[in-house]
N, C-alpha and C positions, 0 to 999 in steps of 0.2 A: 470075858471081855466087854466093854459098854459100846456100841456101833456108833458112829458118829459119821454123820453128813457136811459135808462141805460144799457150798455151792456159792459161785463168786468167790472161784477158790484160790485166784490171782496165783503167782509160786508156791502157794502152800506155807506163807508162815500160820497162821492158827492153825493149820493142819501139825504144824511140824510141835506147834508147842503140845497139843494133846498126845499126840503120836508118842511125844519123851515121857511121859508119865510112866510109870513102873511103878507096880506093890514091891511091899518087903522081899517077894522071894525072885524079884528082878524080871519078871515079866510085866507086860505092857497091861494098861489098863483101861486105855481108847484102841477102838482097832477105826480106822478110815474103813467104810464099807462104799462109799463111794464120794468122788470130786468130782467137779461139774465146774465148767469152766469154757470161757467159748473161743479165746486169742490160743493161736496155733504154737507159740512160743512157749507161752507158760502149763500149755498142755505137754509138752515136751518137757518140760524141767518138771513138774509134776511126777511124769510117766517114772522118771528116772529115777527121782524119790521115791517113789512109794516099791519100784526095785530095789534101790538100795537099803529099804526098810527091811525086804523079806528077806535079800543076801545076809545083813544082818543076823536074823535072828534066826540064819542055820546053826543045829548044833555042828556044824563040820566047820563054820564058818566060811567065810564069803570067797566062792571059788577065784584060784588066783587069776583069772584071765578079767574078774572086776579089777582085781587088783591092780593089774597092770595098768587098767582105763583110768585108775586113780592117781596113777602116780607116769602117767601121759605114756608111755610106753606102746599101745594101739591107739586103736581108733574108736571112734563111737561105733563107726558100724561094724568094724572088724569084735571087737564085745559081740554088738549085742547079736551078731548073728553066731556067735558061740555057743554048743548049746546046751554046758552051763548053766548059763543064764533065760535060758529059755520059759523055764516055766516061774520065774522071775517075775518076769515082762509080761508074761501071762495072765497072771497075779495083777499086774499093774494097770496093767489097760483093762481088764473089768473096773478094776477100781476108779479110773480117772475118766472121762467121759467128756468130748468137746463138744458144746452143746449149747447153745443161744437160750436162755429163759424168757420164756413166757406166754401170755393166754392162748398164743395158737398153738403152742408146742404143748400145751402140758399135759395131753395124753399120752404124748411120748417119757416125757420128765415122771407124772406119775406112777408110769411104768417101773420107770428105772428105778427110781424111791423104794417101793412096793416090793420087786426084784431083790434089793439088797437088804434091807431090813429083814425082810422073810418073818414076820409078823411079830417081831420085837417090840417090845411095851417100855423097853426104857429105852432109848437115847438119845442122840447127842443131836441140835442143829449147829451148825455155825457156817460164819458167814458176814458179806456187809454186799450190800447193792452196791455196784459203779457208783463213785461219790463225785463223779467232773459235775454233773446238773449240782450239787447242791455246795460244793464247796465256793467258801470267798470268793477265792483266786480265779474260779470256773464262773462264778457269777458276773464280776467285774470285769470280766472280758467280752460276755455275753450279753450286760444287760439292753444293749441295744438292738437285741437278736431275735428277730420277728416269733421265730420257730423253739425260743428259749421255752416259753410257757407249756406246749407242746411237748417238751424232749421226753419220750420215751422213760430215760435213765431217771426222771423226777420218780415215777412212778413203780419202778422194778421190786423195792419194797413190796408190792403189793405181791411179786411172785412168793417173796420169801413168805407173807404171810398166808398165801396159800396151803403152802407147805407146811405151816403149824397146826393150820386150822384142818386140812387134812388128815394129816399121818400126826397130830400132837407129839411131837415129841418131851421126852420130862423134863428138857431141859435146852432152851435155846441162845444162844451167845452171837450178839450182831452188833457189830463192827459200821463206824460212819466216822464223817468229817463231822468237825464242832457249825462247819458253817450249816448241815441241817437246822440246829435250834434256829436259826435268825431266817432261814429258809420261806417262802409262803405261795401258798396257789389258791387258787380262787375263791376257797373255803375258808380259808385262815393260813395260821403255821403250821409247815407242815410236821412237827416235832411232837404236836399236841395230838394231829392228827392220826401218825403214827403212835405216839401210848396210845389211845383209847382203841385202836383197829389190834393191838399184839394182848392188850387185855380182856377182849370181848368175848376168846377160845377159851376164855379159863386161866387165864396166867396171871402171877403176882411179878411186877417188875420188879428188878433193886442192881444198884450200883455197887461197881467195888471199892471204892472209896469212899461213900458213904454207907453207914448204917442203916439199914432200915427202921433201926429199933428209933431213929432221930425224928421220925414221921412223915411226914409226905414229903418227898425226893421232890426239889425242886431240876428240872430239862440243865442245867448247870452242872447240879450233882452226878451226872453220868460220865463227866470226859475225865478222862485219864491222861495223868499229866505224867507221859513216860518217864522224865528224865527224875522227876520222885520217886520210881520205882528200879531204881539200875541198869536203865536204860542210856545209852551215851548219846540223847538224842532228844531234844526238844520238840517233843510229836504230841499232841492233845486229839486226842482222840475220842470219841463218842462210843461207851460198850454198854449195852444195856443186856442184860440176863435174865429171863425170864425163868420163870420154876412154874410148871403146870399144878393147879391148884391143887384137882385131888389125887394129886400121889404126896401131897404132906412133906417135903419134903423143907431140911430146916435155911433158911435164909444164909448166903452165901458169907464165909468171913472177909472181911475188907483186906485188900492186900496192903502189907507190910513196907513201909516207907525203906529206902534207903537211901545213902549220902549222894552224893553225885559223881556218875564216871565221865568222862569225860572223853576228846576226840583222839588226846594223848594214850590213855589206857587201850584203846579200842584199834587205833591203828599203826603206833608208834612201831609196833616189832614188823611189818611190813617191809619190804626190800623196797628201796628206795628206786627211783625210777625219771626218765627224764618224758617229756611230749614228743609227740610228733610236730611235723613241721604243715599245717593246711599247704596245699595246691604243689608238697613235696616232697612227695611220695619217699623220695630216694634221701631226704637229706641225712647227716651224717653227725655223728655225735658234733664233730667240728663247727658246724654249722651253729647246731642248737647252741652250741658253746660261747658262741660270737656273740649274738642274742642276748645272752644272760651277760656278758661281759656289757653290753652295751646297756644294759638295764643298771647293771650295777655302778655306770658311768654318773646315769642320771639321781642313783640315789645317792649318791654321795655327795652331787652340789645339793640337796637338798638341806634346810637348815635341822643340826642336830646332827648330822649323818656322817659328818665329812670323813670318820673315823671306821665307819662300817667296814668290816670285817668280807676279805676279796676272799671271793667263794670257793669251795671246796675247788681243789683239782682230778680227784680221781673222777673213771668214767662211769655211767650207767645208762641200760637203752631203756629204750620202749617197753618193752614187758621182762616179768623176770616170773617161776615158776620156783624162785630158789624158796625155804622156809627157813626164818629167822626164831632164834629163843623167844620165849615169852618175856615179859619186865616179871621180876617177880614179887608179887603181889600176896600179902597174907590172905588166905583161904578163906578168913570168916568175913572180907572185908566185897563191898560191892565189885570193887574193879575185880577180886579174885574169882568172884563168882564167875564174873561175865570171861574173862580169860578160861577160866576150865570151860566152860559151854561153848563158847568157841572151837578150843581145843580138843574137847574130846573125839577118841575115836577120829583125830585127825587124816586128812588126806596126805603122803608124802611130798608133793606138792603144791604151791601158790597155784591155786587157779583162781580165771578172770580179775588176774591183774596185768590191764596192758592199759597204757595214758593213752588218748586219746592224741590228735594232731587240736592244732588251733593256729590261727593268724598271726602272724609276726607281733602285731600290735597287743594285743590281747596278753602274749606272753611276758612282754615287757610290764605290760598293768597289772599281772597276774605277780608277778616279781617281787614290784615295789610295793601296791597292796598288804599283799606277806608279808614282807618285810616292815611295813609300816604299821603292824598290829599294836594296840594299844599295851601296856605290861597287867592289864585288869583284864585283857582280851576281847577289846572290842574291834571290831573290822573297818577301816578306817572308807570313807565314802567316794566314792572315783573322784568326787570334784576336790578332793585334798590333794590332787595329786597337779602337776604340772599340764595347765592350760593343752599345752600342745597333743597332753597322751586321755587327753577326754575320749568320749568315743564319739563320731562324726552322726549325732541322733540329734533330731530336730527338737527333740527336749530338753536336750542337756542342759541351755542354757535360759529353759524357764525359771519362775523363780518358784515352783513348786514342779520339783523329778524325780516324775512316777519311775525311772530307770534308774534312778542314784542304785538303787539299792539291787538293781540286779545284776551288782561286783558283788562277793560276800567271801571274803577268808572265813572258813571253817576251823577258829584258833584252839591252843593246844590243849589249855587249862579250862575248857568247859565243853559241856554238852552241845553238840552239830543243832544246826537247824535241823528243824522237818526234812526227812531225804523223800523227798516228791517224786511222779512221773516225769514232771520239766526237765529233771537233770539228766535224760535223754536226749534233749534237745540242744542245750549246752552247757559250760562248764562255768559260767560265770557266777554263777549262786555259791558253786559247789569248789573255792580254789582251794589245795592242798596250802596246809599251816606253813608248809618248809619253804620257805620264799627261794631256797635253791634246787629245789626238785624243778619251779616253776610250772605249773599241771595243774589241772584239776582234779577231782576224786575217780580213782578207777570204780570199775563194779564190785572190786571183790571189798575196799574200803568202804564201798555207802553199804554195801552189805553186813560191813562188821558195822557199820555204825547203825543197821537192822536188826543185829544182833543174827544174822544166820550162820551157821557152824561151818568151819573151814570146810569143812565136807561136802558142804552144799549146793551143789556144781547146777549153775547156770546155763539153758541153752537157748541156742537161738542168733541172729545178731548182736554185737555189742549196744547198741541202742535198743535192739527190745531186751535186751538182758536189764540196764537199766532203769527200764518202763516196767520190769518186774521187779524190780530190787524197792523204786517208788512205791508203787502200787500193794507194798504186801503190808500185815499187821507182824509187828516185832517177834519173832518166835521165842525171846526168852521172855517179853511180855505174859504170849498167852502161852508160856508155861505155868505162869505162877498165875493164870486165869485157871488156867486146867485142873491144877494141883486143888484151889478153891473148890471146883467143880466136883474133881474126884470124892473132897469129901462130902460136900453133899450130897452123893449117889451112896455115898459111906464104903469107898471101895479104896480107900488111900489114908 
């Protein structure tokens, strides 16, 4: 197996893609020998997933205690204390390390990497430096911040570069936001500096979407638009593949475009939920249904909506572990590929599917906005609602309304907007397309849009789970990249 070192690992999206590649005999092609992540809840998620892979590969199959955990019949602590999983978690804790990479910590991180690789000459480095400083949203929020230019996140790629220079992987895969293409430092554009730095140790840089045979690549050639490759999300990210020149490896083939996959393809089969009501922890179905009925009356007062159907009367809760059957898709379609990926070795229950609470006023807005999505999937602006239901925000009456787009319905018939870590703060940008559910997306729905398999369990509190999902590389996209890297290395 080809060793993989995953740094800035997040919850393990890139790692999951590489770990899923198997040869013609069913054996894993890549073996993650080290995952480095600094955030505690993501480390817990990574550790559980590493143990899950270990148990999945046992000749006798997963032990009963772990199956009971996946069925939510025992707690994490009860499962973790069982002797049958001790070896798996010992392996996982050796693989996953909670660590902050920095120039000061290099002696420790170098020792970890050296120990994990055990003199392997052909190995793969994956990961992406934290992207908040590069991201266009982050820079717009912080452009008046005097500390912004000195933010260490700008230069965490130097730690990535140090590992490349010191340990010389045969291949590296570096992921980041497209904002890095326009980000600048005092010496010029960040991306041009990064390109120079990555080439200097003897690497050729390749795009996964534009062939290197076409001549010199432009910075924008490194942007992967995920929705063009079977991912149900408009996620545009920079992916740089570096091949060590002296390894004389062939250039990777570009990814194969696929037809669009929609929000409906991804989340339609998940159980219906209602939201909670903020500041009303004991709120009942009846309390929530009264708010929905109020919202429906407002909807019927709008032009062209006088005959809108009344809400369905059946009752549903704020969380569900039920599993519903998948929609029937052609196996060779992009939607069929997604469903197979999501549901293979699925847990017997649905994990991380709990609606959060919202303010009463926001619930009404969610109902109306989802009900007013146009036939071609356009989400209405909040100013299209009666003025009484506009948010009480100082900017809402300006001619240019920067907060208008804070409310966005993820329409059924299109790929979703980019799932980002801000989903943890509120759900306004991630309104569920079924207006009758009157809520924002759950962690599991966001995870499906990110193409995490249904048996991928996120640990930590709900806010931390949302953040993990938003910070990840879509595993299905990572699998497609990993498949090309396996071909480059002659093992697939």
